A tleap script that builds the chain and sets N, CA, C and O, in Angstrom:
source leaprc.protein.ff14SB
mol = sequence {
  NMET ALA THR PHE ASP ASP GLY LYS GLU THR
  GLY ALA LEU ARG THR ILE GLY GLU VAL ALA
  LYS ALA THR GLY ILE LYS PRO HIE VAL LEU
  ARG TYR TRP GLU GLN GLN PHE PRO MET LEU
  LYS PRO LEU THR ARG SER GLY GLY ARG ARG
  TYR TYR ARG PRO GLU ASP VAL THR LEU VAL
  GLU ARG ILE ASP ARG LEU VAL ASN ARG GLU
  GLY TYR THR LEU LYS GLY ALA LYS ALA ALA
  LEU ARG GLY VAL PRO ASP PRO GLN ALA ALA
  ALA GLN ALA THR SER PRO ALA PRO SER THR
  ASP GLY ASP VAL LEU HIE ARG LEU LYS ALA
  ILE ARG GLU ASP LEU ARG ALA ALA LEU ALA
  CALA
}
set mol.1.N position { 91.641 87.071 87.308 }
set mol.1.CA position { 90.985 86.914 86.030 }
set mol.1.C position { 89.484 86.955 86.246 }
set mol.1.O position { 88.963 86.322 87.165 }
set mol.2.N position { 88.799 87.690 85.410 }
set mol.2.CA position { 87.353 87.831 85.528 }
set mol.2.C position { 86.677 86.499 85.211 }
set mol.2.O position { 87.037 85.803 84.263 }
set mol.3.N position { 85.695 86.175 86.029 }
set mol.3.CA position { 84.929 84.962 85.773 }
set mol.3.C position { 83.495 85.360 85.461 }
set mol.3.O position { 82.841 86.074 86.221 }
set mol.4.N position { 83.039 84.880 84.336 }
set mol.4.CA position { 81.685 85.183 83.892 }
set mol.4.C position { 80.833 83.950 84.079 }
set mol.4.O position { 81.217 82.854 83.669 }
set mol.5.N position { 79.687 84.120 84.690 }
set mol.5.CA position { 78.770 82.993 84.875 }
set mol.5.C position { 77.469 83.267 84.129 }
set mol.5.O position { 76.374 83.092 84.664 }
set mol.6.N position { 77.619 83.706 82.868 }
set mol.6.CA position { 76.451 84.086 82.084 }
set mol.6.C position { 76.092 83.063 81.013 }
set mol.6.O position { 75.172 83.285 80.226 }
set mol.7.N position { 76.814 81.944 80.980 }
set mol.7.CA position { 76.503 80.905 80.010 }
set mol.7.C position { 77.097 81.142 78.634 }
set mol.7.O position { 76.940 80.302 77.747 }
set mol.8.N position { 77.773 82.262 78.434 }
set mol.8.CA position { 78.385 82.545 77.135 }
set mol.8.C position { 79.723 81.836 77.033 }
set mol.8.O position { 80.327 81.461 78.037 }
set mol.9.N position { 80.172 81.661 75.800 }
set mol.9.CA position { 81.478 81.050 75.590 }
set mol.9.C position { 82.576 82.014 76.041 }
set mol.9.O position { 82.337 83.210 76.207 }
set mol.10.N position { 83.773 81.482 76.235 }
set mol.10.CA position { 84.889 82.260 76.742 }
set mol.10.C position { 85.210 83.466 75.863 }
set mol.10.O position { 85.493 84.542 76.389 }
set mol.11.N position { 85.175 83.319 74.562 }
set mol.11.CA position { 85.533 84.399 73.647 }
set mol.11.C position { 84.390 85.312 73.264 }
set mol.11.O position { 84.543 86.128 72.355 }
set mol.12.N position { 83.255 85.205 73.920 }
set mol.12.CA position { 82.082 85.997 73.559 }
set mol.12.C position { 82.255 87.464 73.940 }
set mol.12.O position { 83.023 87.803 74.840 }
set mol.13.N position { 81.532 88.314 73.243 }
set mol.13.CA position { 81.514 89.733 73.589 }
set mol.13.C position { 80.697 89.931 74.858 }
set mol.13.O position { 79.708 89.233 75.087 }
set mol.14.N position { 81.115 90.882 75.678 }
set mol.14.CA position { 80.433 91.154 76.951 }
set mol.14.C position { 79.983 92.612 76.998 }
set mol.14.O position { 80.668 93.499 76.489 }
set mol.15.N position { 78.849 92.844 77.602 }
set mol.15.CA position { 78.384 94.214 77.793 }
set mol.15.C position { 79.154 94.851 78.941 }
set mol.15.O position { 79.822 94.162 79.713 }
set mol.16.N position { 79.054 96.160 79.044 }
set mol.16.CA position { 79.748 96.856 80.117 }
set mol.16.C position { 79.239 96.393 81.480 }
set mol.16.O position { 80.011 96.317 82.436 }
set mol.17.N position { 77.959 96.086 81.575 }
set mol.17.CA position { 77.394 95.587 82.830 }
set mol.17.C position { 77.962 94.235 83.217 }
set mol.17.O position { 78.239 93.984 84.390 }
set mol.18.N position { 78.138 93.356 82.222 }
set mol.18.CA position { 78.711 92.041 82.499 }
set mol.18.C position { 80.164 92.158 82.945 }
set mol.18.O position { 80.596 91.458 83.861 }
set mol.19.N position { 80.915 93.044 82.296 }
set mol.19.CA position { 82.319 93.242 82.675 }
set mol.19.C position { 82.394 93.855 84.071 }
set mol.19.O position { 83.221 93.453 84.889 }
set mol.20.N position { 81.527 94.827 84.337 }
set mol.20.CA position { 81.517 95.467 85.650 }
set mol.20.C position { 81.222 94.447 86.747 }
set mol.20.O position { 81.870 94.451 87.794 }
set mol.21.N position { 80.275 93.604 86.514 }
set mol.21.CA position { 79.897 92.596 87.519 }
set mol.21.C position { 81.032 91.597 87.747 }
set mol.21.O position { 81.324 91.235 88.887 }
set mol.22.N position { 81.668 91.152 86.665 }
set mol.22.CA position { 82.719 90.138 86.777 }
set mol.22.C position { 83.998 90.687 87.406 }
set mol.22.O position { 84.700 89.968 88.117 }
set mol.23.N position { 84.302 91.962 87.146 }
set mol.23.CA position { 85.559 92.532 87.648 }
set mol.23.C position { 85.388 93.318 88.940 }
set mol.23.O position { 86.365 93.585 89.641 }
set mol.24.N position { 84.150 93.691 89.259 }
set mol.24.CA position { 83.925 94.509 90.452 }
set mol.24.C position { 84.228 95.974 90.229 }
set mol.24.O position { 84.362 96.729 91.192 }
set mol.25.N position { 84.339 96.390 88.982 }
set mol.25.CA position { 84.622 97.790 88.633 }
set mol.25.C position { 83.329 98.405 88.111 }
set mol.25.O position { 82.693 97.855 87.212 }
set mol.26.N position { 82.951 99.524 88.665 }
set mol.26.CA position { 81.679 100.147 88.294 }
set mol.26.C position { 81.702 100.613 86.832 }
set mol.26.O position { 82.749 101.002 86.316 }
set mol.27.N position { 80.528 100.570 86.166 }
set mol.27.CA position { 80.478 100.963 84.756 }
set mol.27.C position { 80.983 102.386 84.489 }
set mol.27.O position { 81.611 102.629 83.459 }
set mol.28.N position { 80.720 103.325 85.399 }
set mol.28.CA position { 81.192 104.691 85.137 }
set mol.28.C position { 82.717 104.769 85.176 }
set mol.28.O position { 83.314 105.604 84.496 }
set mol.29.N position { 83.343 103.910 85.964 }
set mol.29.CA position { 84.808 103.864 85.999 }
set mol.29.C position { 85.327 103.277 84.685 }
set mol.29.O position { 86.313 103.767 84.134 }
set mol.30.N position { 84.675 102.242 84.188 }
set mol.30.CA position { 85.080 101.661 82.902 }
set mol.30.C position { 84.958 102.682 81.776 }
set mol.30.O position { 85.837 102.774 80.919 }
set mol.31.N position { 83.866 103.450 81.777 }
set mol.31.CA position { 83.707 104.485 80.747 }
set mol.31.C position { 84.790 105.546 80.870 }
set mol.31.O position { 85.298 106.029 79.858 }
set mol.32.N position { 85.152 105.920 82.107 }
set mol.32.CA position { 86.208 106.908 82.325 }
set mol.32.C position { 87.550 106.363 81.837 }
set mol.32.O position { 88.320 107.082 81.199 }
set mol.33.N position { 87.829 105.100 82.136 }
set mol.33.CA position { 89.076 104.502 81.680 }
set mol.33.C position { 89.147 104.455 80.156 }
set mol.33.O position { 90.232 104.570 79.585 }
set mol.34.N position { 88.008 104.288 79.495 }
set mol.34.CA position { 88.004 104.317 78.028 }
set mol.34.C position { 88.483 105.668 77.517 }
set mol.34.O position { 89.141 105.746 76.480 }
set mol.35.N position { 88.154 106.732 78.244 }
set mol.35.CA position { 88.611 108.072 77.860 }
set mol.35.C position { 90.094 108.255 78.162 }
set mol.35.O position { 90.807 108.903 77.396 }
set mol.36.N position { 90.554 107.700 79.253 }
set mol.36.CA position { 91.922 107.923 79.709 }
set mol.36.C position { 92.953 106.993 79.054 }
set mol.36.O position { 94.122 107.359 78.931 }
set mol.37.N position { 92.535 105.818 78.640 }
set mol.37.CA position { 93.447 104.839 78.055 }
set mol.37.C position { 93.048 104.604 76.603 }
set mol.37.O position { 92.104 103.861 76.332 }
set mol.38.N position { 93.758 105.230 75.670 }
set mol.38.CA position { 93.372 105.120 74.255 }
set mol.38.C position { 93.358 103.689 73.727 }
set mol.38.O position { 92.656 103.388 72.761 }
set mol.39.N position { 94.138 102.800 74.364 }
set mol.39.CA position { 94.179 101.426 73.887 }
set mol.39.C position { 92.952 100.621 74.308 }
set mol.39.O position { 92.749 99.513 73.810 }
set mol.40.N position { 92.141 101.147 75.204 }
set mol.40.CA position { 90.916 100.468 75.646 }
set mol.40.C position { 89.759 100.965 74.787 }
set mol.40.O position { 89.181 102.018 75.055 }
set mol.41.N position { 89.431 100.204 73.763 }
set mol.41.CA position { 88.389 100.587 72.819 }
set mol.41.C position { 87.427 99.428 72.583 }
set mol.41.O position { 87.592 98.680 71.619 }
set mol.42.N position { 86.424 99.265 73.449 }
set mol.42.CA position { 85.444 98.205 73.172 }
set mol.42.C position { 84.645 98.542 71.915 }
set mol.42.O position { 84.563 99.699 71.504 }
set mol.43.N position { 84.074 97.532 71.328 }
set mol.43.CA position { 83.222 97.749 70.153 }
set mol.43.C position { 81.988 98.523 70.590 }
set mol.43.O position { 81.484 98.320 71.695 }
set mol.44.N position { 81.501 99.405 69.734 }
set mol.44.CA position { 80.250 100.106 70.047 }
set mol.44.C position { 79.260 99.832 68.923 }
set mol.44.O position { 79.605 99.855 67.741 }
set mol.45.N position { 78.052 99.579 69.317 }
set mol.45.CA position { 76.975 99.302 68.371 }
set mol.45.C position { 75.988 100.464 68.376 }
set mol.45.O position { 76.244 101.505 68.981 }
set mol.46.N position { 74.892 100.283 67.717 }
set mol.46.CA position { 73.894 101.344 67.633 }
set mol.46.C position { 73.464 101.777 69.032 }
set mol.46.O position { 73.308 100.952 69.933 }
set mol.47.N position { 73.280 103.051 69.191 }
set mol.47.CA position { 72.890 103.579 70.485 }
set mol.47.C position { 74.060 103.693 71.453 }
set mol.47.O position { 73.863 104.024 72.623 }
set mol.48.N position { 75.279 103.423 70.980 }
set mol.48.CA position { 76.456 103.556 71.826 }
set mol.48.C position { 76.672 102.406 72.788 }
set mol.48.O position { 77.486 102.522 73.704 }
set mol.49.N position { 75.976 101.309 72.610 }
set mol.49.CA position { 76.141 100.157 73.507 }
set mol.49.C position { 77.519 99.549 73.318 }
set mol.49.O position { 77.942 99.279 72.195 }
set mol.50.N position { 78.212 99.336 74.424 }
set mol.50.CA position { 79.586 98.837 74.387 }
set mol.50.C position { 79.616 97.319 74.493 }
set mol.50.O position { 78.849 96.710 75.240 }
set mol.51.N position { 80.528 96.725 73.721 }
set mol.51.CA position { 80.767 95.288 73.798 }
set mol.51.C position { 82.263 95.063 73.958 }
set mol.51.O position { 83.061 95.430 73.095 }
set mol.52.N position { 82.620 94.461 75.067 }
set mol.52.CA position { 84.024 94.213 75.379 }
set mol.52.C position { 84.454 92.855 74.840 }
set mol.52.O position { 83.803 91.839 75.084 }
set mol.53.N position { 85.556 92.856 74.106 }
set mol.53.CA position { 86.174 91.621 73.627 }
set mol.53.C position { 87.011 91.039 74.768 }
set mol.53.O position { 87.301 91.744 75.734 }
set mol.54.N position { 87.403 89.775 74.675 }
set mol.54.CA position { 88.241 89.188 75.732 }
set mol.54.C position { 89.526 89.986 75.977 }
set mol.54.O position { 89.953 90.125 77.123 }
set mol.55.N position { 90.144 90.511 74.917 }
set mol.55.CA position { 91.366 91.309 75.100 }
set mol.55.C position { 91.075 92.638 75.805 }
set mol.55.O position { 91.937 93.168 76.505 }
set mol.56.N position { 89.864 93.176 75.623 }
set mol.56.CA position { 89.476 94.387 76.347 }
set mol.56.C position { 89.340 94.091 77.841 }
set mol.56.O position { 89.757 94.886 78.684 }
set mol.57.N position { 88.754 92.942 78.154 }
set mol.57.CA position { 88.581 92.546 79.560 }
set mol.57.C position { 89.952 92.338 80.207 }
set mol.57.O position { 90.164 92.734 81.353 }
set mol.58.N position { 90.870 91.722 79.482 }
set mol.58.CA position { 92.231 91.528 79.995 }
set mol.58.C position { 92.897 92.866 80.264 }
set mol.58.O position { 93.570 93.031 81.282 }
set mol.59.N position { 92.715 93.826 79.360 }
set mol.59.CA position { 93.294 95.157 79.546 }
set mol.59.C position { 92.667 95.859 80.751 }
set mol.59.O position { 93.376 96.513 81.516 }
set mol.60.N position { 91.371 95.735 80.929 }
set mol.60.CA position { 90.698 96.313 82.092 }
set mol.60.C position { 91.299 95.731 83.375 }
set mol.60.O position { 91.540 96.462 84.336 }
set mol.61.N position { 91.534 94.441 83.388 }
set mol.61.CA position { 92.125 93.804 84.565 }
set mol.61.C position { 93.545 94.306 84.822 }
set mol.61.O position { 93.938 94.483 85.975 }
set mol.62.N position { 94.321 94.537 83.756 }
set mol.62.CA position { 95.684 95.067 83.924 }
set mol.62.C position { 95.644 96.484 84.469 }
set mol.62.O position { 96.423 96.833 85.355 }
set mol.63.N position { 94.737 97.307 83.943 }
set mol.63.CA position { 94.606 98.686 84.432 }
set mol.63.C position { 94.203 98.668 85.903 }
set mol.63.O position { 94.751 99.416 86.712 }
set mol.64.N position { 93.252 97.819 86.242 }
set mol.64.CA position { 92.802 97.707 87.627 }
set mol.64.C position { 93.953 97.306 88.547 }
set mol.64.O position { 94.108 97.862 89.634 }
set mol.65.N position { 94.748 96.351 88.112 }
set mol.65.CA position { 95.889 95.909 88.927 }
set mol.65.C position { 96.887 97.053 89.121 }
set mol.65.O position { 97.347 97.298 90.236 }
set mol.66.N position { 97.217 97.744 88.043 }
set mol.66.CA position { 98.190 98.835 88.140 }
set mol.66.C position { 97.687 99.967 89.028 }
set mol.66.O position { 98.417 100.451 89.893 }
set mol.67.N position { 96.449 100.386 88.818 }
set mol.67.CA position { 95.919 101.558 89.510 }
set mol.67.C position { 95.474 101.235 90.933 }
set mol.67.O position { 95.817 101.962 91.865 }
set mol.68.N position { 94.729 100.176 91.109 }
set mol.68.CA position { 94.108 99.913 92.402 }
set mol.68.C position { 94.895 98.980 93.317 }
set mol.68.O position { 94.648 98.949 94.523 }
set mol.69.N position { 95.823 98.231 92.771 }
set mol.69.CA position { 96.586 97.322 93.627 }
set mol.69.C position { 98.048 97.717 93.746 }
set mol.69.O position { 98.648 97.560 94.809 }
set mol.70.N position { 98.627 98.230 92.661 }
set mol.70.CA position { 100.045 98.587 92.685 }
set mol.70.C position { 100.272 100.077 92.929 }
set mol.70.O position { 101.416 100.502 93.093 }
set mol.71.N position { 99.216 100.871 92.957 }
set mol.71.CA position { 99.334 102.272 93.329 }
set mol.71.C position { 99.792 103.216 92.232 }
set mol.71.O position { 100.229 104.327 92.534 }
set mol.72.N position { 99.711 102.820 90.986 }
set mol.72.CA position { 100.083 103.712 89.895 }
set mol.72.C position { 99.049 104.829 89.753 }
set mol.72.O position { 97.869 104.644 90.047 }
set mol.73.N position { 99.516 105.982 89.297 }
set mol.73.CA position { 98.586 107.023 88.872 }
set mol.73.C position { 98.073 106.612 87.494 }
set mol.73.O position { 98.603 105.681 86.888 }
set mol.74.N position { 97.044 107.300 86.994 }
set mol.74.CA position { 96.567 106.970 85.651 }
set mol.74.C position { 97.661 107.226 84.623 }
set mol.74.O position { 97.838 106.448 83.686 }
set mol.75.N position { 98.401 108.335 84.806 }
set mol.75.CA position { 99.501 108.658 83.893 }
set mol.75.C position { 100.561 107.567 83.942 }
set mol.75.O position { 101.061 107.136 82.903 }
set mol.76.N position { 100.903 107.123 85.140 }
set mol.76.CA position { 101.895 106.060 85.289 }
set mol.76.C position { 101.417 104.744 84.711 }
set mol.76.O position { 102.202 104.011 84.109 }
set mol.77.N position { 100.148 104.435 84.883 }
set mol.77.CA position { 99.599 103.194 84.331 }
set mol.77.C position { 99.624 103.234 82.813 }
set mol.77.O position { 99.929 102.230 82.169 }
set mol.78.N position { 99.301 104.404 82.229 }
set mol.78.CA position { 99.366 104.540 80.770 }
set mol.78.C position { 100.779 104.280 80.287 }
set mol.78.O position { 100.983 103.555 79.312 }
set mol.79.N position { 101.762 104.870 80.967 }
set mol.79.CA position { 103.164 104.678 80.585 }
set mol.79.C position { 103.563 103.217 80.727 }
set mol.79.O position { 104.255 102.678 79.864 }
set mol.80.N position { 103.137 102.576 81.797 }
set mol.80.CA position { 103.478 101.168 82.016 }
set mol.80.C position { 102.869 100.288 80.929 }
set mol.80.O position { 103.509 99.344 80.466 }
set mol.81.N position { 101.654 100.588 80.522 }
set mol.81.CA position { 101.005 99.793 79.486 }
set mol.81.C position { 101.666 99.999 78.130 }
set mol.81.O position { 101.696 99.087 77.303 }
set mol.82.N position { 102.196 101.200 77.903 }
set mol.82.CA position { 102.910 101.488 76.649 }
set mol.82.C position { 104.325 100.925 76.684 }
set mol.82.O position { 104.980 100.822 75.647 }
set mol.83.N position { 104.799 100.559 77.880 }
set mol.83.CA position { 106.157 100.066 78.009 }
set mol.83.C position { 107.173 101.177 78.157 }
set mol.83.O position { 108.376 100.935 78.055 }
set mol.84.N position { 106.703 102.400 78.397 }
set mol.84.CA position { 107.589 103.544 78.574 }
set mol.84.C position { 107.870 103.701 80.056 }
set mol.84.O position { 106.933 103.778 80.851 }
set mol.85.N position { 109.134 103.751 80.449 }
set mol.85.CA position { 109.420 103.936 81.867 }
set mol.85.C position { 109.011 105.323 82.333 }
set mol.85.O position { 109.342 106.321 81.693 }
set mol.86.N position { 108.308 105.386 83.422 }
set mol.86.CA position { 107.882 106.640 84.025 }
set mol.86.C position { 108.480 106.684 85.422 }
set mol.86.O position { 108.085 105.894 86.280 }
set mol.87.N position { 109.436 107.600 85.677 }
set mol.87.CA position { 110.100 107.612 86.976 }
set mol.87.C position { 109.135 107.740 88.144 }
set mol.87.O position { 109.323 107.085 89.169 }
set mol.88.N position { 108.111 108.566 88.012 }
set mol.88.CA position { 107.136 108.718 89.098 }
set mol.88.C position { 106.415 107.404 89.355 }
set mol.88.O position { 106.257 106.989 90.504 }
set mol.89.N position { 105.983 106.757 88.296 }
set mol.89.CA position { 105.250 105.505 88.450 }
set mol.89.C position { 106.157 104.431 89.034 }
set mol.89.O position { 105.723 103.638 89.869 }
set mol.90.N position { 107.412 104.403 88.599 }
set mol.90.CA position { 108.339 103.409 89.135 }
set mol.90.C position { 108.564 103.634 90.623 }
set mol.90.O position { 108.634 102.678 91.395 }
set mol.91.N position { 108.677 104.885 91.023 }
set mol.91.CA position { 108.865 105.180 92.448 }
set mol.91.C position { 107.645 104.757 93.252 }
set mol.91.O position { 107.777 104.227 94.354 }
set mol.92.N position { 106.462 104.990 92.703 }
set mol.92.CA position { 105.243 104.600 93.404 }
set mol.92.C position { 105.140 103.093 93.501 }
set mol.92.O position { 104.731 102.560 94.533 }
set mol.93.N position { 105.504 102.407 92.445 }
set mol.93.CA position { 105.366 100.955 92.425 }
set mol.93.C position { 106.381 100.286 93.344 }
set mol.93.O position { 106.106 99.213 93.881 }
set mol.94.N position { 107.554 100.899 93.536 }
set mol.94.CA position { 108.570 100.270 94.354 }
set mol.94.C position { 108.545 100.713 95.804 }
set mol.94.O position { 109.161 100.070 96.654 }
set mol.95.N position { 107.841 101.806 96.107 }
set mol.95.CA position { 107.808 102.248 97.498 }
set mol.95.C position { 106.929 101.311 98.296 }
set mol.95.O position { 105.816 100.991 97.879 }
set mol.96.N position { 107.423 100.866 99.450 }
set mol.96.CA position { 106.629 99.918 100.228 }
set mol.96.C position { 105.396 100.586 100.810 }
set mol.96.O position { 105.476 101.655 101.415 }
set mol.97.N position { 104.275 99.949 100.618 }
set mol.97.CA position { 103.024 100.472 101.165 }
set mol.97.C position { 102.861 99.955 102.585 }
set mol.97.O position { 103.050 98.764 102.834 }
set mol.98.N position { 102.513 100.831 103.519 }
set mol.98.CA position { 102.302 100.362 104.883 }
set mol.98.C position { 101.150 99.370 104.920 }
set mol.98.O position { 100.144 99.534 104.230 }
set mol.99.N position { 101.319 98.339 105.737 }
set mol.99.CA position { 100.307 97.292 105.740 }
set mol.99.C position { 99.217 97.528 106.777 }
set mol.99.O position { 98.097 97.040 106.623 }
set mol.100.N position { 99.541 98.280 107.840 }
set mol.100.CA position { 98.528 98.516 108.866 }
set mol.100.C position { 98.638 99.939 109.383 }
set mol.100.O position { 99.623 100.631 109.127 }
set mol.101.N position { 97.619 100.366 110.111 }
set mol.101.CA position { 97.653 101.682 110.728 }
set mol.101.C position { 98.777 101.777 111.755 }
set mol.101.O position { 99.365 102.842 111.939 }
set mol.102.N position { 99.072 100.676 112.415 }
set mol.102.CA position { 100.155 100.651 113.390 }
set mol.102.C position { 101.499 100.938 112.734 }
set mol.102.O position { 102.335 101.633 113.311 }
set mol.103.N position { 101.713 100.403 111.522 }
set mol.103.CA position { 102.949 100.664 110.787 }
set mol.103.C position { 103.067 102.147 110.450 }
set mol.103.O position { 104.139 102.737 110.582 }
set mol.104.N position { 101.968 102.738 110.019 }
set mol.104.CA position { 101.972 104.155 109.667 }
set mol.104.C position { 102.281 104.990 110.898 }
set mol.104.O position { 103.105 105.902 110.836 }
set mol.105.N position { 101.641 104.696 111.994 }
set mol.105.CA position { 101.864 105.444 113.227 }
set mol.105.C position { 103.319 105.325 113.675 }
set mol.105.O position { 103.929 106.314 114.081 }
set mol.106.N position { 103.865 104.131 113.601 }
set mol.106.CA position { 105.252 103.910 113.993 }
set mol.106.C position { 106.201 104.722 113.106 }
set mol.106.O position { 107.138 105.349 113.600 }
set mol.107.N position { 105.950 104.705 111.797 }
set mol.107.CA position { 106.799 105.460 110.871 }
set mol.107.C position { 106.688 106.951 111.115 }
set mol.107.O position { 107.696 107.657 111.074 }
set mol.108.N position { 105.483 107.448 111.367 }
set mol.108.CA position { 105.301 108.877 111.634 }
set mol.108.C position { 106.013 109.299 112.917 }
set mol.108.O position { 106.618 110.370 112.970 }
set mol.109.N position { 105.942 108.471 113.936 }
set mol.109.CA position { 106.636 108.790 115.193 }
set mol.109.C position { 108.145 108.824 114.979 }
set mol.109.O position { 108.829 109.690 115.524 }
set mol.110.N position { 108.665 107.890 114.194 }
set mol.110.CA position { 110.099 107.871 113.906 }
set mol.110.C position { 110.514 109.130 113.143 }
set mol.110.O position { 111.567 109.706 113.417 }
set mol.111.N position { 109.693 109.552 112.196 }
set mol.111.CA position { 109.984 110.778 111.449 }
set mol.111.C position { 109.969 111.973 112.386 }
set mol.111.O position { 110.846 112.833 112.312 }
set mol.112.N position { 108.978 112.033 113.270 }
set mol.112.CA position { 108.894 113.136 114.232 }
set mol.112.C position { 110.144 113.196 115.109 }
set mol.112.O position { 110.678 114.277 115.358 }
set mol.113.N position { 110.601 112.056 115.569 }
set mol.113.CA position { 111.810 112.022 116.416 }
set mol.113.C position { 113.033 112.460 115.618 }
set mol.113.O position { 113.892 113.163 116.150 }
set mol.114.N position { 113.125 112.064 114.367 }
set mol.114.CA position { 114.250 112.497 113.524 }
set mol.114.C position { 114.224 114.009 113.339 }
set mol.114.O position { 115.267 114.662 113.384 }
set mol.115.N position { 113.038 114.563 113.133 }
set mol.115.CA position { 112.920 116.013 112.959 }
set mol.115.C position { 113.287 116.756 114.243 }
set mol.115.O position { 113.963 117.784 114.206 }
set mol.116.N position { 112.838 116.230 115.363 }
set mol.116.CA position { 113.201 116.858 116.663 }
set mol.116.C position { 114.702 116.836 116.877 }
set mol.116.O position { 115.284 117.818 117.335 }
set mol.117.N position { 115.334 115.706 116.542 }
set mol.117.CA position { 116.780 115.595 116.712 }
set mol.117.C position { 117.501 116.575 115.786 }
set mol.117.O position { 118.501 117.179 116.174 }
set mol.118.N position { 116.989 116.733 114.556 }
set mol.118.CA position { 117.611 117.667 113.627 }
set mol.118.C position { 117.469 119.094 114.092 }
set mol.118.O position { 118.393 119.888 113.915 }
set mol.119.N position { 116.334 119.454 114.685 }
set mol.119.CA position { 116.130 120.814 115.200 }
set mol.119.C position { 116.992 121.089 116.425 }
set mol.119.O position { 117.439 122.218 116.627 }
set mol.120.N position { 117.227 120.079 117.238 }
set mol.120.CA position { 118.018 120.249 118.445 }
set mol.120.C position { 119.504 120.371 118.137 }
set mol.120.O position { 120.255 120.931 118.935 }
set mol.121.N position { 119.931 119.864 117.008 }
set mol.121.CA position { 121.368 119.866 116.659 }
set mol.121.C position { 121.852 121.223 116.210 }
set mol.121.O position { 123.029 121.382 115.886 }
savepdb mol mol.pdb
quit
């Protein structure tokens, strides 16, 4: 959950810079996500200045979790947020991610040995 140390109340509107600082997501990424996720619509004032409501910040955090932590594609994250099952996204979310380089190397060596055995047969 984003923590704001700007002295504003919990339900206050936040600028894109404040949201970026609290979530660790760069402003250009937030602007891109606004284009890609139709449900992410912060308020805009004169000059195009964006103001994020608390529900917008919550949605940004959900998108960040899906895309950057659970490995969803943007298309898969959109489907997950809509509640529509996406087979590709489900496969990505359930496939175990290797935890270290050693795990990856071990898995690649095992695959290589399986391929060699299949060619020899």
